[in-house]
Steps between C-alpha positions, in 0.01 A plus 500: 500500500234675295584823317334809633176600328528785247183650647488761773410402853185708473389309188580165662295595806212604267523164317504304827185678618334426164607134525346475849171627359502249211595216730217586740257517211614157374452358854152644508408338171636163619293524818191597300553198268526268800182648648314462170610136471395437860155649448446299178609175670319544830182671400475462127496875470607619159659837546559734212879487557679210342787363716706423193484863391582619848807279516606610155477863611707418808770343279491808272546730800793292620654532150485878543700464823756286311524758224570767762780283646656492150475880485680532833766259377557652154374858535260455206124427520392156381179356357312289760386254227821415324748647748691673220615863533235751395574658170665183368325471165676178407227301670265585214722376221 
């Protein structure tokens, strides 16, 4: 059984709402990448948006969601790039 989160219920509710936003944004970018690829394949249309960049953005947004999961679990905010607690200066040494 998981230990209870050190965060308040209000903060957890706020984080969950934020996670839903980031997840929806990631889904939008994935759909946009698929559409861009489809247009390029079917019609040879070169859109300004690169599908690789769109998918990278979607992965980055999902990393934000994962970092929020760590915050709920530990009670401390985490970096969405390295998943280490914010304020942990040991990563730079």
